[in-house]
BAFI-3210 file (N, C-alpha, C; in Angstrom, 3 decimals, decimal comma, padded with zeros to 6 digits):
// residues 322
n [1|2|3|4|5|6|7|8|9|10|11|12|13|14|15|16|17|18|19|20|21|22|23|24|25|26|27|28|29|30|31|32|33|34|35|36|37|38|39|40|41|42|43|44|45|46|47|48|49|50|51|52|53|54|55|56|57|58|59|60|61|62|63|64|65|66|67|68|69|70|71|72|73|74|75|76|77|78|79|80|81|82|83|84|85|86|87|88|89|90|91|92|93|94|95|96|97|98|99|100|101|102|103|104|105|106|107|108|109|110|111|112|113|114|115|116|117|118|119|120|121|122|123|124|125|126|127|128|129|130|131|132|133|134|135|136|137|138|139|140|141|142|143|144|145|146|147|148|149|150|151|152|153|154|155|156|157|158|159|160|161|162|163|164|165|166|167|168|169|170|171|172|173|174|175|176|177|178|179|180|181|182|183|184|185|186|187|188|189|190|191|192|193|194|195|196|197|198|199|200|201|202|203|204|205|206|207|208|209|210|211|212|213|214|215|216|217|218|219|220|221|222|223|224|225|226|227|228|229|230|231|232|233|234|235|236|237|238|239|240|241|242|243|244|245|246|247|248|249|250|251|252|253|254|255|256|257|258|259|260|261|262|263|264|265|266|267|268|269|270|271|272|273|274|275|276|277|278|279|280|281|282|283|284|285|286|287|288|289|290|291|292|293|294|295|296|297|298|299|300|301|302|303|304|305|306|307|308|309|310|311|312|313|314|315|316|317|318|319|320|321|322]
n.u [055,275|057,677|061,506|062,343|060,980|061,000|063,451|063,152|061,211|062,852|065,208|063,449|062,343|064,851|065,955|064,281|064,174|067,356|067,053|065,108|066,693|068,788|068,454|068,973|071,334|073,057|072,216|073,024|075,858|076,257|075,720|077,961|080,057|079,073|079,510|082,091|083,429|082,302|084,143|086,817|086,417|086,524|088,856|090,780|090,191|090,933|093,436|094,264|093,731|095,777|094,892|096,115|095,244|092,382|092,124|093,813|091,804|089,859|090,511|091,090|088,405|087,491|088,629|087,798|085,518|085,576|088,121|091,455|094,572|096,139|095,038|094,538|097,926|098,474|096,951|098,887|100,712|099,822|099,235|101,797|102,498|100,643|101,942|101,515|103,610|103,005|100,067|100,662|102,337|100,940|099,241|100,675|101,492|098,413|097,883|100,210|099,541|096,844|095,927|097,092|098,823|101,366|104,429|106,363|104,884|104,966|107,861|108,728|107,088|107,623|110,570|110,135|107,731|109,601|111,378|109,831|109,363|111,462|111,281|109,082|106,952|105,565|103,175|101,667|099,158|097,021|094,199|090,982|088,407|085,878|086,582|087,493|090,808|092,367|094,981|094,762|093,206|093,258|092,354|090,539|091,243|090,931|092,335|094,433|096,969|099,200|099,681|100,607|102,837|103,854|106,483|106,507|103,732|100,317|097,371|095,226|092,586|089,834|087,232|084,709|082,895|079,886|079,510|081,016|083,690|086,799|089,744|093,232|095,969|099,301|103,255|105,109|108,390|110,630|111,520|110,987|108,950|106,059|103,556|100,707|097,433|094,502|092,328|093,681|094,246|096,579|100,191|103,062|106,579|108,844|109,610|110,957|112,971|112,586|113,123|116,231|115,864|116,542|116,744|117,471|118,637|116,737|115,100|114,605|113,681|113,122|110,782|109,285|107,821|107,098|106,661|107,040|105,031|105,685|103,907|104,668|105,591|103,592|104,726|103,296|103,047|105,690|106,563|104,704|105,413|108,221|107,299|106,155|107,939|109,569|107,795|107,573|110,516|110,706|109,015|109,769|112,579|110,835|109,898|112,479|113,814|111,585|112,245|114,713|113,923|112,483|114,682|115,896|113,745|113,835|116,266|116,064|114,306|115,916|117,851|117,162|117,460|118,129|119,221|118,921|116,264|115,390|116,613|115,214|112,389|113,241|113,981|111,216|109,667|110,708|110,300|107,602|107,299|108,356|106,369|104,362|104,815|105,662|103,412|101,980|103,080|103,452|100,328|099,926|101,730|100,230|097,899|098,551|099,405|097,563|095,565|096,766|096,400|093,701|092,511|090,658|091,788|092,151|089,921|090,877|090,288|087,316|087,626|090,597|090,255|092,403|094,708|096,806|099,372|100,746|102,961|103,288|105,249|105,296|103,047|100,857|098,693|096,102|094,689|093,218|090,250|087,879]
n.v [108,256|110,592|111,043|112,096|111,997|108,830|108,226|109,205|107,264|104,371|105,227|105,348|102,896|101,489|102,530|101,214|098,611|098,439|099,179|097,544|095,015|095,401|095,427|092,440|091,523|093,328|092,528|090,047|090,691|091,609|090,138|088,528|089,547|089,950|087,184|087,220|088,362|087,364|085,068|085,868|087,035|084,716|083,499|085,273|085,065|082,148|082,095|083,488|081,350|079,577|077,997|076,594|075,611|075,594|078,720|079,393|078,006|079,506|081,675|081,604|080,632|083,600|084,753|083,503|084,003|086,669|088,455|088,863|089,451|089,626|088,510|085,699|085,927|085,743|083,462|081,482|081,911|080,927|077,826|076,839|077,687|075,834|073,409|072,417|072,798|072,204|073,447|075,996|077,165|076,982|078,975|080,639|081,628|082,415|084,632|085,874|086,313|088,206|091,149|094,030|093,251|094,636|095,794|094,654|092,364|090,932|090,475|088,750|086,766|085,826|084,891|083,282|080,854|080,176|078,804|076,694|075,330|073,811|071,652|070,806|068,984|070,651|070,849|072,061|073,035|072,766|073,606|073,571|076,619|076,490|074,102|072,725|071,907|069,724|068,545|066,221|067,018|069,806|073,273|073,789|074,845|076,599|075,948|078,185|076,789|076,965|074,080|072,405|069,811|067,059|065,219|062,459|059,729|061,153|062,424|063,555|065,003|066,183|068,321|068,142|070,599|069,565|068,519|065,636|063,915|063,099|061,124|061,574|059,530|061,050|061,497|063,523|065,372|066,515|070,031|070,457|070,737|069,318|069,172|068,948|068,109|068,708|067,831|065,564|064,184|063,041|062,846|064,951|064,163|065,388|068,892|071,087|072,672|073,875|077,140|078,740|080,528|084,151|086,130|087,709|086,265|084,315|086,010|085,437|082,486|079,361|078,397|080,511|081,695|084,534|087,933|090,898|094,003|097,287|100,597|103,672|105,888|109,031|112,110|114,124|113,174|113,784|116,620|117,497|117,032|118,205|120,826|121,094|120,805|122,943|124,926|124,211|124,783|127,537|128,520|127,893|130,076|132,329|132,514|132,314|134,696|136,066|136,272|137,291|140,072|140,847|141,249|143,497|145,091|145,688|146,515|148,995|150,194|150,758|152,165|154,562|155,064|156,392|154,529|152,006|151,705|151,474|148,741|147,465|147,712|146,367|143,908|142,712|143,369|141,217|139,066|138,400|138,239|135,730|134,056|134,662|133,161|131,203|130,165|129,620|128,141|125,814|125,135|124,332|122,337|119,944|120,233|119,199|116,409|115,652|115,638|114,181|111,212|111,004|111,009|109,757|106,948|106,902|105,193|102,823|102,734|100,499|099,017|098,844|096,686|096,051|094,422|093,216|091,930|090,463|089,639|088,212|087,377|083,850|083,714|084,113|087,367|088,467|091,438|093,786|094,978|093,105]
n.w [058,871|060,160|059,292|061,779|063,670|063,844|064,940|067,334|067,927|067,679|069,439|071,803|071,970|072,540|074,612|076,859|076,673|077,578|080,072|080,674|080,469|082,515|085,397|085,819|085,112|087,018|088,994|089,361|089,036|091,445|093,111|092,687|093,532|096,427|096,969|096,486|097,971|100,633|100,743|100,297|103,421|104,497|103,729|105,088|108,047|107,748|107,036|109,935|111,363|111,142|109,093|106,740|104,201|103,287|103,910|101,463|099,081|099,324|098,366|096,354|095,045|095,125|093,592|091,331|090,808|090,867|089,392|090,637|091,258|093,664|095,568|094,111|094,487|097,469|097,834|096,699|097,998|100,414|099,805|099,461|102,060|103,318|102,317|099,853|096,725|094,309|093,539|094,939|092,583|090,938|091,084|091,313|088,707|087,608|089,348|087,804|085,862|085,667|085,952|087,635|089,690|092,002|091,188|092,934|093,970|091,442|090,950|092,831|092,878|090,377|091,415|093,185|091,672|089,063|091,459|092,308|089,951|089,235|091,009|090,120|087,529|084,330|082,916|079,574|077,987|075,277|073,083|072,245|073,099|075,922|076,581|079,778|081,729|084,478|086,311|088,837|091,832|091,269|090,460|087,830|084,645|081,577|078,154|076,458|078,998|081,622|083,828|086,945|088,707|090,538|089,925|088,465|087,487|086,327|086,951|084,550|084,142|081,712|080,704|079,023|076,998|076,837|079,377|079,504|081,026|080,549|081,075|081,811|081,624|082,659|082,327|084,326|084,502|087,027|086,240|084,080|080,899|078,936|076,616|075,946|074,291|074,131|072,290|070,905|072,791|074,282|075,268|074,289|074,400|076,377|075,898|076,597|078,730|081,835|082,226|083,944|086,412|086,092|088,949|091,510|094,854|097,592|100,173|102,158|104,267|102,874|103,994|105,027|102,347|102,637|101,712|103,453|102,906|103,394|104,557|103,084|105,682|106,521|105,767|107,169|109,849|110,874|110,402|112,211|114,435|114,399|114,413|116,745|118,419|117,600|118,566|121,452|122,072|121,632|123,406|125,318|125,401|125,324|128,255|128,919|128,397|129,472|132,311|132,239|131,569|133,240|135,338|133,858|134,470|136,875|137,555|136,267|137,799|140,272|139,095|137,361|133,893|130,422|129,348|130,622|130,502|127,898|127,354|128,876|127,513|125,162|126,016|127,275|124,673|122,690|124,481|124,618|121,613|121,466|122,962|121,801|119,325|119,753|120,541|118,741|116,622|118,656|118,983|116,116|115,692|117,299|116,527|113,571|114,326|115,524|113,972|112,442|113,563|113,558|111,334|108,850|106,579|102,831|101,322|098,534|095,240|093,683|091,566|092,282|094,077|096,374|098,506|101,230|102,744|105,835|108,396|111,500|113,660|113,625|112,260|109,261|107,637|106,121|104,706|104,884|101,947|099,582]
ca.u [056,240|059,292|062,738|062,979|059,816|061,234|064,886|062,765|061,009|063,747|065,550|062,371|062,677|065,906|066,048|063,303|065,465|067,814|065,949|064,561|068,040|069,752|068,489|069,691|072,984|072,831|071,679|074,018|077,117|076,033|075,860|079,080|080,845|079,055|080,289|083,374|083,819|082,223|084,997|087,584|086,486|086,375|089,834|091,218|090,024|091,409|094,687|095,230|093,776|096,638|094,269|096,496|094,876|091,098|093,056|094,152|090,991|088,519|090,926|091,038|087,426|087,115|089,233|087,588|084,059|086,087|089,466|091,993|095,667|096,519|093,927|095,840|098,959|098,108|096,846|099,968|101,806|099,036|099,687|103,413|102,839|100,027|103,111|101,355|104,314|102,331|099,252|101,104|102,904|099,202|098,563|101,826|100,876|097,786|098,437|101,658|098,593|095,730|096,429|097,345|100,106|102,129|106,154|107,285|104,234|105,318|109,034|108,246|105,612|108,924|111,077|109,253|107,608|110,784|112,483|109,237|109,627|112,845|111,181|108,027|107,048|104,752|102,020|101,528|097,467|096,930|092,861|089,753|087,746|084,867|087,477|088,389|091,453|092,680|095,402|094,367|092,249|093,527|091,772|089,880|091,374|090,963|093,297|095,917|097,071|100,326|099,767|102,252|102,225|104,857|107,585|106,110|102,445|099,587|096,164|094,653|090,449|089,278|086,248|084,208|081,122|078,875|080,018|082,120|084,737|087,916|091,039|094,561|097,798|100,764|104,099|105,999|109,793|110,918|112,205|110,573|107,509|105,759|102,878|099,347|096,343|092,956|091,741|094,221|094,399|097,999|100,932|103,977|107,639|109,306|110,047|111,713|113,525|111,811|114,700|116,428|115,511|117,176|116,347|117,876|118,187|115,648|116,143|114,318|113,969|111,903|109,529|108,520|107,783|106,411|107,177|106,339|104,940|105,276|103,359|105,688|104,919|103,147|105,324|102,972|103,420|107,340|106,495|104,106|107,092|109,216|106,962|105,851|109,534|110,071|107,060|108,034|111,337|109,951|107,963|111,142|113,083|110,283|110,199|113,777|113,753|110,596|113,430|115,991|113,374|112,294|115,836|116,006|113,112|114,393|117,513|115,802|113,842|116,987|118,942|116,408|118,164|117,642|119,420|117,912|114,384|115,122|116,905|113,766|111,220|113,420|113,699|109,823|109,022|111,398|109,687|106,115|107,448|108,476|105,731|103,385|105,300|105,987|102,298|101,438|103,932|102,945|099,388|099,950|102,537|099,505|097,251|099,066|100,089|095,757|095,162|097,326|096,311|092,300|091,856|090,228|092,676|091,052|089,720|091,367|088,837|086,689|088,020|091,788|090,391|093,975|094,806|097,598|099,836|102,082|103,930|103,336|105,677|105,167|101,641|100,828|097,726|095,704|094,456|092,341|088,518|087,465]
ca.v [108,991|111,648|110,653|112,144|110,686|107,591|108,259|109,604|105,934|103,644|105,643|105,171|101,603|101,077|103,039|100,536|097,392|098,347|099,202|096,201|094,006|095,980|094,664|091,428|092,078|093,876|091,929|089,354|091,121|092,300|088,534|087,512|090,122|089,590|086,128|086,654|089,133|086,509|083,863|086,716|087,039|083,083|083,380|085,468|084,282|080,939|082,489|083,625|080,434|078,837|076,673|077,601|075,004|076,122|080,085|079,689|077,496|080,301|083,082|081,004|080,827|084,546|085,350|082,750|084,834|088,303|088,355|089,396|089,376|089,349|087,063|084,667|085,960|085,423|081,990|080,808|081,647|079,602|076,495|076,795|077,374|074,138|071,809|071,924|073,475|072,512|074,105|077,383|077,113|077,460|080,264|082,310|081,569|082,937|085,567|087,296|086,746|088,715|092,696|094,743|092,868|095,282|095,477|093,963|091,059|090,686|089,981|087,638|085,217|085,163|083,977|081,904|080,250|079,680|077,929|075,552|074,782|073,596|070,656|070,070|069,553|071,800|070,702|073,370|072,641|073,096|072,698|074,669|077,352|075,815|073,055|073,199|070,619|069,994|067,918|065,613|067,655|071,144|073,936|073,909|075,876|076,850|076,123|077,655|077,213|076,002|073,305|071,888|068,951|066,286|064,559|061,023|059,792|062,037|062,255|064,788|065,070|066,827|068,534|068,768|071,926|069,044|067,866|064,621|064,242|062,061|061,052|060,383|059,626|061,660|061,720|064,667|065,364|067,585|071,442|070,112|071,052|068,720|069,449|068,056|068,663|067,867|067,026|064,545|063,789|062,622|064,230|064,583|064,501|066,593|069,774|071,995|072,295|074,813|078,402|079,325|082,160|085,528|086,548|087,524|084,967|084,784|087,257|084,765|081,302|079,033|077,838|081,417|082,867|085,428|089,551|091,913|095,015|098,087|101,397|104,709|106,951|110,022|113,692|115,269|113,452|114,127|117,695|118,027|116,558|119,399|122,185|120,892|120,595|124,431|126,032|124,234|125,708|129,316|129,101|128,086|130,739|133,162|131,930|132,930|136,096|136,938|136,579|138,389|141,440|140,984|141,662|144,462|146,271|145,800|147,618|150,671|151,144|150,823|153,065|154,856|156,271|156,133|153,220|151,044|151,878|150,984|147,734|146,212|147,289|145,391|142,240|142,915|142,735|139,888|138,197|138,826|137,692|134,550|133,758|134,426|132,670|129,341|129,419|129,234|126,932|124,676|124,327|124,020|121,079|119,535|120,220|118,107|115,276|115,080|115,490|112,514|110,668|110,861|110,525|108,040|106,803|106,761|103,468|102,249|102,652|099,689|098,569|098,217|095,691|095,835|093,610|093,355|090,641|091,105|088,350|088,431|085,574|082,874|083,306|084,883|087,443|088,932|092,288|094,616|094,764|092,664]
ca.w [059,747|060,001|059,888|063,247|064,508|063,978|065,545|068,572|068,944|068,232|071,084|073,412|072,121|073,103|076,855|077,366|076,327|078,393|081,453|080,918|080,852|083,555|086,693|085,997|084,679|087,422|090,042|089,294|089,272|092,949|094,060|092,673|094,370|097,547|097,013|096,350|099,371|101,563|100,511|100,682|104,366|105,307|103,947|105,974|108,868|107,947|107,761|111,062|112,336|110,323|108,298|105,124|102,834|103,752|103,298|099,891|098,255|099,298|097,898|094,695|095,056|095,241|092,558|089,989|090,591|090,708|089,152|091,628|091,431|095,211|095,864|093,698|094,694|098,730|097,883|096,496|099,376|101,689|099,365|100,082|103,881|103,592|101,558|098,096|095,903|092,585|093,844|094,732|090,879|089,754|091,683|090,926|087,119|087,742|089,335|087,283|084,376|085,845|086,171|088,788|090,408|092,071|090,887|094,077|094,010|090,929|091,010|094,573|092,116|089,210|092,164|093,541|090,720|089,080|092,232|092,589|088,766|089,275|091,457|089,264|086,188|083,797|081,748|078,834|077,685|074,346|073,399|072,103|074,163|076,374|077,259|081,333|082,326|085,602|087,509|090,451|092,458|091,256|090,019|086,633|083,578|079,714|077,255|077,184|080,496|082,402|084,844|087,738|088,838|091,060|089,184|087,677|086,542|087,083|086,151|083,767|083,875|080,711|080,694|077,716|077,053|077,141|080,816|079,286|081,057|080,236|081,883|080,708|082,374|081,936|083,315|084,130|084,901|086,953|085,086|082,428|080,075|078,257|075,472|076,020|073,543|074,342|071,070|070,840|074,526|074,515|076,086|074,098|075,182|077,170|074,701|076,974|079,699|082,144|081,940|085,510|087,496|086,747|089,891|092,871|096,006|098,700|100,988|103,810|103,947|101,823|104,820|105,066|100,946|102,360|101,355|103,895|102,417|104,234|103,731|103,497|106,725|106,540|106,039|108,314|111,688|111,058|110,605|113,509|115,650|114,440|114,951|118,108|119,070|117,738|119,421|123,082|122,607|121,522|124,819|126,841|125,405|126,321|129,741|129,727|128,333|130,447|133,146|131,772|131,391|135,159|136,361|133,602|134,921|138,903|137,118|135,498|139,325|140,779|138,384|136,135|132,961|129,319|128,370|131,160|130,108|126,237|127,554|129,619|126,772|124,383|126,378|127,307|123,724|122,708|125,350|123,696|120,072|121,363|123,510|120,604|118,189|120,458|120,998|117,303|116,719|119,599|118,534|114,648|115,565|118,117|115,723|112,272|115,177|115,886|112,401|111,330|113,560|113,163|109,899|107,907|105,225|101,990|100,710|097,411|094,122|093,781|090,958|092,743|095,446|096,766|099,778|101,457|103,487|106,792|109,389|112,570|114,548|112,243|111,255|107,924|107,842|105,069|105,075|103,086|101,704|098,216]
c.u [057,321|059,864|062,911|062,181|060,220|062,405|064,169|061,895|061,799|064,548|065,141|062,831|064,043|066,390|065,137|063,989|066,030|067,768|065,646|065,365|068,905|069,974|068,962|070,786|073,448|072,951|072,813|075,537|077,248|076,133|077,070|080,093|081,020|079,433|081,364|083,991|083,752|083,450|086,387|087,657|087,007|088,010|091,093|091,297|090,686|093,167|095,051|094,422|094,798|096,112|094,586|095,566|093,183|091,379|092,636|092,933|089,942|089,156|091,308|089,505|086,817|087,320|089,050|086,547|084,677|087,590|090,388|093,964|096,302|096,095|095,227|097,221|099,188|097,976|097,788|100,990|101,310|098,995|100,932|102,997|101,921|101,218|102,536|101,672|103,295|100,989|100,084|102,127|101,490|098,823|099,303|101,423|099,726|097,385|099,613|100,622|097,509|096,738|096,301|098,084|101,072|103,651|106,904|106,255|105,117|106,657|109,230|107,587|106,990|109,255|110,534|108,461|108,719|111,471|111,283|109,294|110,752|112,713|109,344|108,200|105,782|104,207|101,814|100,014|097,460|095,158|091,862|088,822|086,782|085,600|088,042|089,303|092,420|094,041|095,502|093,250|092,614|092,642|091,427|090,444|091,337|092,308|092,949|096,285|098,625|100,034|100,869|101,521|103,795|105,090|106,790|104,493|101,638|098,210|095,767|093,093|090,629|088,054|085,501|083,391|079,913|078,645|080,555|083,231|085,681|089,162|091,989|095,391|099,242|101,739|104,998|107,224|110,271|111,635|111,770|109,386|107,383|104,143|101,982|098,153|095,261|092,498|092,252|094,458|095,720|098,540|102,275|105,207|107,695|110,191|111,048|112,325|113,398|113,644|114,705|116,327|116,461|116,616|117,195|118,120|117,081|116,284|115,494|114,174|112,632|110,511|108,997|108,641|107,507|106,803|106,001|105,974|104,574|104,373|104,647|104,946|104,431|103,866|104,612|103,278|105,245|107,249|105,602|104,750|107,636|108,598|106,570|106,752|110,294|109,706|107,574|109,399|111,600|109,498|109,226|112,189|112,747|110,425|112,027|114,037|112,578|111,399|113,980|115,054|112,997|113,434|116,191|115,524|113,453|115,402|117,113|114,983|114,777|117,721|118,189|117,297|117,508|117,833|119,162|116,956|114,562|115,813|115,605|112,857|111,716|113,726|111,977|109,215|109,571|110,366|108,242|106,329|107,513|107,449|104,286|103,773|105,810|104,832|101,195|101,979|103,628|101,529|099,234|100,757|101,197|098,566|097,256|099,260|098,351|094,951|095,224|096,532|094,745|091,732|091,837|091,118|091,536|091,207|090,232|090,068|088,375|087,209|089,136|091,686|091,907|093,839|096,361|098,586|100,626|102,087|103,826|104,153|105,702|103,840|101,826|099,073|097,597|094,758|093,714|091,136|089,311|086,597]
c.v [109,389|110,647|110,576|111,494|109,385|107,477|108,523|107,787|104,719|104,273|105,021|104,121|100,716|101,212|101,971|098,956|097,741|098,830|098,400|094,658|094,403|095,314|093,098|090,980|092,832|093,274|090,623|089,755|091,623|090,705|088,253|088,677|090,042|088,369|085,833|087,769|088,097|085,153|084,560|086,823|086,110|083,164|083,894|085,232|082,666|080,969|082,637|082,587|079,270|078,086|076,812|076,994|075,695|077,470|079,908|078,791|078,936|081,814|082,793|081,417|082,722|085,381|084,811|083,458|086,469|088,683|089,148|088,829|088,875|088,683|086,055|084,709|085,255|083,735|081,332|080,719|080,722|078,443|076,442|076,777|075,958|073,390|071,376|072,983|073,606|073,423|075,891|078,215|077,414|078,812|081,130|082,186|082,368|084,620|086,462|086,948|087,621|089,827|093,043|094,083|093,934|095,004|094,363|092,155|090,428|090,032|088,722|086,585|085,117|084,543|082,697|080,683|079,705|078,613|076,524|074,674|073,900|072,214|070,243|070,299|070,224|070,734|071,879|072,502|073,045|072,578|074,166|075,169|076,381|074,378|073,258|071,483|070,808|068,827|067,453|066,723|069,308|071,939|073,649|075,321|075,599|077,081|077,478|077,960|076,141|074,856|072,332|070,804|068,184|065,733|062,698|060,849|060,892|061,662|063,571|064,328|066,273|067,345|068,766|069,843|071,101|068,429|066,677|065,179|063,207|062,664|060,817|060,452|060,012|061,607|062,587|064,448|066,851|068,508|070,877|070,059|069,977|069,174|068,527|068,735|068,063|067,215|065,381|063,450|062,827|063,773|063,962|064,218|065,329|067,671|070,954|071,868|074,098|076,429|078,272|080,634|083,111|086,145|087,037|086,788|085,396|085,852|086,729|083,176|080,229|078,228|079,258|082,485|083,798|087,268|090,736|093,356|096,033|099,533|102,667|106,015|108,556|111,241|114,447|114,944|113,864|115,702|118,409|118,168|117,610|120,272|122,108|121,754|122,503|125,240|126,114|125,039|127,118|129,560|129,104|129,314|132,106|133,415|132,964|134,301|136,757|137,535|137,264|140,164|141,938|141,995|143,167|145,487|146,490|146,827|148,637|151,180|151,252|152,171|153,944|155,574|155,575|154,617|151,740|150,388|151,278|149,242|146,932|146,005|146,123|144,329|141,811|142,489|141,535|139,088|137,806|138,241|136,523|133,714|133,505|132,858|130,893|129,257|129,170|128,125|125,697|124,219|123,898|122,451|120,300|119,275|118,907|116,983|114,634|114,289|114,187|111,500|110,436|110,787|109,653|108,114|106,602|105,392|103,776|102,545|101,166|099,009|097,706|097,297|095,374|095,226|093,706|092,007|091,372|089,744|088,630|087,023|084,734|082,901|085,205|085,708|087,888|089,968|093,142|094,684|094,667|093,293]
c.w [059,633|060,410|061,550|064,366|064,750|064,609|066,814|069,438|068,699|069,172|072,064|073,464|072,621|074,591|077,064|077,600|077,264|080,049|081,842|081,327|082,340|084,768|087,010|086,188|086,129|089,452|090,681|089,720|091,586|093,488|094,005|093,319|095,901|098,301|097,208|097,817|100,963|101,927|101,148|102,580|105,359|104,776|104,723|107,199|109,046|107,754|108,941|111,961|111,763|109,520|106,561|103,688|102,614|103,071|101,891|099,105|098,382|098,728|096,470|094,416|094,677|093,950|091,226|089,803|090,562|090,458|090,192|091,433|092,305|095,856|095,569|094,412|096,407|098,780|097,775|097,669|100,662|101,033|099,909|101,850|104,497|103,169|100,642|097,131|094,425|092,800|093,815|093,143|090,701|090,128|091,500|089,523|087,232|087,701|088,262|085,356|084,389|086,501|087,150|090,055|090,733|091,479|091,842|094,023|092,734|090,239|092,187|093,456|091,441|090,143|092,552|092,808|089,814|090,183|092,537|090,938|088,782|089,961|090,905|087,973|085,475|082,467|080,950|077,964|076,225|073,878|072,552|073,086|074,547|077,143|078,563|081,678|083,779|086,074|088,465|090,721|092,054|090,523|088,451|085,429|082,074|079,312|076,926|078,663|080,404|083,626|085,395|088,533|089,530|089,923|089,474|087,330|087,256|085,873|085,533|083,725|082,824|080,473|079,764|078,417|077,279|078,811|080,975|080,480|081,595|080,927|081,576|081,851|081,375|082,666|082,893|084,689|085,483|086,327|084,514|081,718|079,288|077,620|076,135|075,362|073,904|073,400|070,675|071,743|074,576|074,430|075,304|074,628|075,676|076,250|075,391|078,318|080,554|083,034|083,822|085,737|087,094|087,289|091,059|093,952|096,674|099,258|102,745|103,505|103,344|103,338|105,020|103,720|101,384|102,402|102,126|103,389|103,387|103,403|103,912|104,837|106,025|107,055|107,037|109,754|112,323|110,991|112,082|114,610|115,557|114,837|115,965|118,816|119,281|118,681|121,111|123,042|122,165|123,200|125,996|126,556|125,616|127,754|130,333|129,587|129,453|131,943|133,581|131,861|132,713|136,001|135,281|134,408|136,384|138,702|136,915|136,894|139,759|140,308|137,259|134,935|131,778|128,674|129,244|131,083|128,633|126,677|127,964|128,873|125,506|124,664|126,482|125,640|122,696|123,305|124,348|122,505|120,501|121,942|122,462|119,535|118,624|120,616|119,557|117,030|117,275|119,130|116,629|115,060|116,291|116,803|114,148|113,121|115,420|114,840|111,830|112,180|113,940|111,837|109,102|106,664|104,550|101,469|099,065|096,281|094,410|092,917|091,349|093,414|095,656|098,525|100,142|102,622|104,577|107,176|110,581|113,293|113,119|111,548|110,194|107,941|106,614|105,531|104,182|103,108|100,133|097,472]
res [x|x|x|x|x|x|x|x|x|x|x|x|x|x|x|x|x|x|x|x|x|x|x|x|x|x|x|x|x|x|x|x|x|x|x|x|x|x|x|x|x|x|x|x|x|x|x|x|x|x|x|x|x|x|x|x|x|x|x|x|x|x|x|x|x|x|x|x|x|x|x|x|x|x|x|x|x|x|x|x|x|x|x|x|x|x|x|x|x|x|x|x|x|x|x|x|x|x|x|x|x|x|x|x|x|x|x|x|x|x|x|x|x|x|x|x|x|x|x|x|x|x|x|x|x|x|x|x|x|x|x|x|x|x|x|x|x|x|x|x|x|x|x|x|x|x|x|x|x|x|x|x|x|x|x|x|x|x|x|x|x|x|x|x|x|x|x|x|x|x|x|x|x|x|x|x|x|x|x|x|x|x|x|x|x|x|x|x|x|x|x|x|x|x|x|x|x|x|x|x|x|x|x|x|x|x|x|x|x|x|x|x|x|x|x|x|x|x|x|x|x|x|x|x|x|x|x|x|x|x|x|x|x|x|x|x|x|x|x|x|x|x|x|x|x|x|x|x|x|x|x|x|x|x|x|x|x|x|x|x|x|x|x|x|x|x|x|x|x|x|x|x|x|x|x|x|x|x|x|x|x|x|x|x|x|x|x|x|x|x|x|x|x|x|x|x|x|x|x|x|x|x|x|x|x|x|x|x|x|x|x|x|x|x|x|x|x|x|x|x|x|x]
***
């Protein structure tokens, strides 16, 4: 067999292999996305019903299937509203470690995390890949990781790749970090104090640790109002000029001279120009307003998976699409 024929045969085999392997991978990917979307919609409903714990769990579950920084950021706020500062701190930490958190959200997460760590202990987990660790009933994370817990004795569970689970007792201190090695199965003394936050003070009470993120208004709406106003003003001016033109015409009929004729014709031309300009500007302005109010906002790219959070009264709402 020639070299060219061999290359064609290898390319054919490679293509057949890819085609045979792809459906399963695509199916798994679709299944994960569908489940993440279901959990996200469940979390939105729970937020609107003020069931913050259920919402936080659903947001975390969605993000575990499809990594999503804003879902974790929203979960952290839900945990705060549910009165679980340690779980909120875990979610803020994960949100900061996940790409595509906005600058404002990252700043807010750092502020809240620093504030929460003043009242919590931090367990710094070390160990080999494949091991999962959790404090009490919190999320399971692989080392290296940072978990948070209330000061005092805490139960740390270590889940081995084989499925075997070990439990250990560690003592956490508020505002301090403690190292825990999954291989040694013991915690060291507190090694470092949690640094004080170098951030600006919070702008709202701690009982509502929520940031309202607003979208900038479209300039086209403002232009539409301005253009419509200018058009209506031009039409009004045209109407006034029309009255003056009628008076000039009556004057010309009463005393026909060259001057009165030129004056009447000049006012008539200006009246026509004002009416035409006013009509065009008014139509353009109204068209812009109608277009701006009916146009569909473009969906963000699928990989961005943007969410937003808004506050109405005392309720927190999650909006967007997973």
